[in-house]
C-alpha positions, 0 to 999 in steps of 0.5 A: 499499500505505501508504494502505491502511495508513492507513485501515485504521488510521484506521478501526481506531481510529475505530471501537474508540477508543469502546469502549475510552472505555467499558470506561476509565469502568467500571473507572475508577468501580470500586474508587472504589465500586459499579456498579449494572447494571440491564436489564429482562428479555429478551424472554419468550414472549407468552400464557402466562400471569403468569410466561412464559419466554423465547423463542429471541430472548430468551435470545439476549438473554441471553447478549449480556448476558454478553458485553456484560459479561464484563470487570465485575467483579460480586458479587451478581445479582439478579432478581424471583421471576418466569422471565424476569427470572432468565433473564436473567441464567441465562448470566452466573450459570452463567458466573461461578457468581455466585447469582441473589438473588431481591427479594421481592414480597410486601408491593407495588410498594413494599416491593418497590423500598424491599427491593431498593435496600438489598439492593442498597446491601449489596452491597459489589461490582457489582451486576446487576439485572434488572428490568421495564419498570414497576421499573427507573425507580423501583429507579434513583430509590430507589438516589439517580439521577435520574428516567428515560423510561417503559421501552416494553413493546417494549424490551430492550436498555435498559442502564443504568449507576448509580454511586454513589460512598463518598460516595452520590454516583450517577451515570447512563450510558444506553446500548443491548447487544445486536442 
């Protein structure tokens, strides 16, 4: 019996230590500055034109994002005018009663990124952004973060956690969420 308890305790520590460590990192940087979480929209319907909705798997992933960030305080949610980015943030928006702010696309991608970064920086708290495979890396750079690898059209589970200190020092954590 003691051997069983000891092995159970070791397994519990093995699986919870990384989770606790990551939660500690997030809570440690929140009071000192701002955290910007960036994700690509969840899985979208195929062959539905320029503005497709999410698939059932995409809706499930959007809820997984809500669960992954449930302990993190958020003051703002940003999406593009497309359904897929807004639907990715919908579960968090509904559960926290935070309206989704739209980063307009008028004036081209450069203006979209510049104005989006300006709006994100103007927020006083932590921010969640749902973008596209071709905009997430540009937003990270515009916010002072490092260059990241190109996001594949089939990747939907990347989550980028950008910490911005009061003196504008930027750190980036790249991880995955959901299934």
